[in-house]
C-alpha positions as semicolon CSV with decimal commas, in nm:
position;residue;x (nm);y (nm);z (nm)
1;E;3,721;-0,573;4,645
2;T;3,594;-0,806;4,890
3;R;3,412;-0,453;5,025
4;I;3,253;-0,385;4,637
5;T;3,139;-0,738;4,665
6;E;2,933;-0,696;4,974
7;I;2,771;-0,358;4,879
8;S;2,670;-0,517;4,555
9;A;2,537;-0,854;4,756
10;A;2,325;-0,592;4,959
11;T;2,212;-0,411;4,706
12;Q;2,050;-0,724;4,511
13;A;1,920;-0,847;4,810
14;P;1,555;-0,849;4,884
15;R;1,454;-0,537;5,104
16;M;1,322;-0,580;5,470
17;S;0,985;-0,405;5,575
18;G;0,857;-0,292;5,905
19;D;1,092;-0,217;6,203
20;V;1,421;-0,324;6,117
21;S;1,613;-0,182;6,391
22;Q;1,871;-0,412;6,589
23;Q;1,726;-0,388;6,933
24;N;1,394;-0,599;6,827
25;R;1,630;-0,851;6,635
26;K;1,860;-0,904;6,926
27;K;1,593;-0,955;7,192
28;G;1,406;-1,165;6,988
29;K;1,085;-0,954;7,064
30;R;0,828;-0,955;6,788
31;V;0,659;-0,644;6,711
32;V;0,295;-0,658;6,659
33;E;0,137;-0,402;6,434
34;T;-0,160;-0,217;6,519
35;A;-0,230;0,006;6,211
36;P;-0,515;-0,134;5,995
37;P;-0,434;-0,260;5,669
38;L;-0,408;0,022;5,421
39;E;-0,668;-0,143;5,200
40;E;-0,948;-0,083;5,529
41;C;-0,847;0,288;5,533
42;K;-1,012;0,594;5,399
43;P;-0,967;0,934;5,343
44;L;-1,079;1,170;5,627
45;E;-1,435;1,355;5,545
46;V;-1,420;1,717;5,542
47;N;-1,723;1,875;5,699
48;D;-1,741;2,259;5,604
49;D;-1,994;2,345;5,918
50;T;-1,737;2,240;6,158
51;R;-1,426;2,279;6,026
52;W;-1,197;2,584;6,121
53;K;-1,214;2,906;5,909
54;A;-1,047;3,214;5,924
55;N;-1,274;3,497;6,020
56;V;-1,128;3,758;5,818
57;F;-1,237;3,640;5,504
58;D;-1,543;3,509;5,599
59;K;-1,773;3,655;5,351
60;E;-2,099;3,504;5,450
61;K;-2,102;3,638;5,792
62;K;-2,003;3,955;5,722
63;T;-2,233;4,289;5,816
64;E;-2,230;4,598;5,704
65;E;-2,105;4,748;5,993
66;D;-1,787;4,502;5,995
67;E;-1,731;4,624;5,619
68;Q;-1,714;4,962;5,732
69;S;-1,463;4,899;6,037
70;D;-1,151;5,034;6,028
71;A;-0,993;4,768;6,226
72;L;-1,115;4,508;6,018
73;V;-0,959;4,665;5,698
74;L;-0,594;4,686;5,897
75;K;-0,649;4,349;6,023
76;K;-0,700;4,224;5,638
77;A;-0,415;4,448;5,529
78;F;-0,181;4,290;5,801
79;V;-0,260;3,897;5,707
80;I;-0,176;3,982;5,326
81;L;0,114;4,178;5,442
82;N;0,242;3,871;5,605
83;K;0,186;3,672;5,296
84;L;0,398;3,862;5,082
85;S;0,708;3,752;4,895
86;L;0,852;3,827;4,585
87;T;0,666;3,558;4,423
88;K;0,335;3,634;4,502
89;F;0,379;4,050;4,511
90;D;0,193;4,100;4,190
91;K;-0,133;3,923;4,309
92;L;-0,096;4,013;4,734
93;S;-0,027;4,417;4,637
94;D;-0,365;4,441;4,463
95;D;-0,523;4,236;4,696
96;F;-0,375;4,496;4,949
97;I;-0,488;4,793;4,774
98;N;-0,857;4,608;4,734
99;T;-0,884;4,585;5,105
100;G;-1,012;4,960;5,139
101;I;-0,689;5,109;5,313
102;G;-0,756;5,443;5,091
103;R;-1,121;5,485;5,221
104;N;-1,010;5,762;5,495
105;E;-0,709;5,920;5,640
106;E;-0,708;5,693;5,932
107;C;-0,699;5,346;5,741
108;L;-0,427;5,502;5,550
109;Q;-0,234;5,606;5,835
110;G;-0,305;5,265;5,995
111;A;-0,147;5,097;5,668
112;I;0,137;5,306;5,657
113;S;0,204;5,204;5,991
114;L;0,180;4,852;5,935
115;I;0,439;4,885;5,619
116;V;0,684;5,101;5,852
């Protein structure tokens, strides 16, 4: 019964915040918070010019020779195959076919070798 009263007293007591480790309480040290208050924090700004983007799906920088490149088609197919799962199968299987793997025999053989 004493254990039950201890537990109920502990659950009804106000919660401590910050670093509540035993080491700091025993030594009598006071920990100084270095982070600014939450009110002064703001979300990070996204800069579309300098942020990282995957080159495989960069449609603005595509040239016609890149579109015709078998290596690029196989790279796109490989990226899609890495994302493939049972839940995403319907969408990604269509995307895989639309990469252009069937345009010539070399692409088709490369896609088959990626799968196998």
